[in-house]
N, C-alpha and C positions, 0 to 999 in steps of 0.2 A: 363691522359686518353689515349693519343696517344700510350704510351708504352703498355697499356693493349690491345688496338686494334691490334697493331703489333704482340703482343704475341699470341693473339687468332688466327690470320691468320697464323702465323708461326707454331703454334701447329697443326692446321688443315692440313697444307701442309705437315709437317714432319710426321704426323701420317699416312696419306694416301699415300704419294708419296716418302718419304724418300729422298728428294733432299736437296741441300744446302739452308739453310734459315738463314737470319740474322735479328737481331732486334737491335735497338739503345736504350740502357739504359742510363738514365741521369747521373748516378754515375759511372757505370762500362764501359761505352762506347759501342763499337760494340760487340755484342754477337753472337756466332755461335751455331746453334742448332745441337746437336749431335744426339739426338733421342727423340722420345716421350715416355712417361711412362703412359700408359693408355690414357684416353680421356681428362684429365684435368691437366696433368703434362708434363713437358718437361725437358730435360737435356741440359744445355747450358754451353759454355765455352767462355772465352775471345778470341777474334779472333786472336790477334797477338801472345801472349805468350802461350796460352793454358795451363796456370798454375792455373787459378782460375776457379772453377766449381760451377754451380748453379743448384739447383732443383727449377724450376719455377712452381707454382701452380696457377690456377685460383680459386679465392675465390668465392664460389657459392652465395654469398650475392647479393642483388640487384645492388650493385655498381660494381660488377665484377672486383675486383682488382687483379692484378698479384702480387704474393708474391714470391720474389727471396730469396731462402735460400742457403747460401754458404755451400758447402760440400767439403770433402777432395777428393784428387785425387783417393785414393784407393776406396772410396765409389762410386765415379763416375764410376770407372772401374768395380766395382761389379754390378752396375745397368745395364751397357751395357752388361756384361756377362750374367746376368739373362735374359735380353731382347733377346739376341742371342739364348739362350737355348729355350725360348718360341717360337721364330720364327722357329727354326729348328723342334721343336715338332709339330707345326701346319702346317708345309710344305710351309711356305711363303718364297720360295727360292730366289726370286728377292730381297725382303726386307732384307733377311738374308745376301746375298752377299754384298749388299750396306752397311749395318751396320757393317759387318765384315771389310770392307775397312776403314770405319771411325775408328773403334776400332784399327786397325793396325797403321793407320797414327797418331792417338792420343796417344796411350799407348806403342808403340813399337819403 
């Protein structure tokens, strides 16, 4: 339950503020939030290696579970590129530049 609460808070913070957010997963260890995907999903990577990527989703059931789905590096890159295009289109310049820095440090 603690992971779910941490995830909810991390997702809210990354969605609105786009700053560094970390959560502790019992199996994968410390995860770093790369970006939010909508209001109920987030993109996370392992903090130290940044080789494992996860799409985390809040299950809307009454239990509010966090579901961590492992995804490939190329899929994670594609998600961030799509998010960057959306931010550029909507004119969210501050969030765009912050996410662009995350993209460059993670994938280049």
